[in-house]
C-alpha positions in Angstrom: 0.0 0.0 0.0 1.4 3.4 -1.0 1.8 5.9 1.9 0.0 9.2 1.7 2.0 12.1 0.4 -0.7 14.8 0.7 -3.4 15.7 3.2 -6.7 13.9 2.6 -8.6 17.0 3.5 -6.9 19.9 1.6 -4.4 18.1 -0.7 -1.4 20.0 0.7 1.8 18.0 0.0 3.2 16.8 3.3 6.7 18.0 2.1 5.3 21.6 2.1 3.7 21.3 5.6 5.5 23.8 7.9 4.1 22.4 11.1 4.4 19.2 13.1 1.8 16.7 11.8 -0.1 14.6 14.3 -1.7 12.3 11.7 -0.5 10.2 8.8 -3.6 11.3 6.9 -3.9 15.1 7.5 -1.6 18.1 7.5 -0.9 20.3 10.5 -3.4 22.9 9.4 -6.3 20.4 9.1 -5.6 18.2 12.2 -4.7 19.5 15.6 -5.1 18.2 19.2 -6.4 14.9 17.9 -9.3 16.2 15.9 -10.0 17.8 12.5 -10.0 21.6 12.7 -13.0 21.7 10.4 -15.4 19.0 11.4 -18.2 20.0 9.2 -19.0 18.4 5.8 -19.7 21.5 3.7 -17.2 21.6 0.9 -17.9 25.1 -0.1 -17.5 26.5 3.4 -14.2 24.6 3.8 -13.0 26.0 0.5 -13.8 29.6 1.6 -12.0 29.1 4.8 -9.0 27.5 3.1 -8.8 30.3 0.5 -8.9 33.0 3.1 -6.1 31.3 5.1 -4.0 30.9 2.0 -4.4 34.6 1.2 -3.5 35.5 4.8 -0.3 33.4 4.5 0.7 35.4 1.3 -0.3 32.9 -1.4 -1.1 34.9 -4.6 -4.8 35.1 -5.7 -4.3 32.8 -8.8 -2.6 30.0 -6.8 -5.0 30.3 -3.9 -8.0 29.9 -6.4 -6.3 26.9 -8.1 -5.5 25.1 -4.9 -9.0 25.9 -3.5 -10.5 24.3 -6.7 -8.4 21.2 -6.2 -9.7 20.6 -2.7 -12.9 19.0 -4.2 -10.8 16.1 -5.4 -9.4 15.2 -1.9 -10.4 11.9 -0.5 -12.3 13.5 2.4 -14.7 15.3 0.0 -15.3 12.6 -2.6 -18.9 11.4 -2.6 
């Protein structure tokens, strides 16, 4: 079985994760203190939150929009 190389919630590559991960499945932004930071199941809301956080961290508009679009393909959000 192939190990995960990206977060199952936001698709951020683990190699780019600046924090200390607590889970093999999620990045340090999505999973803290033993639980998911966003526990809801509304993809659009999660995308809005992710976009605003990326912009706050200095990600340019075009990249933030692209990465936000890709979130819908993460294992957590597949239907």
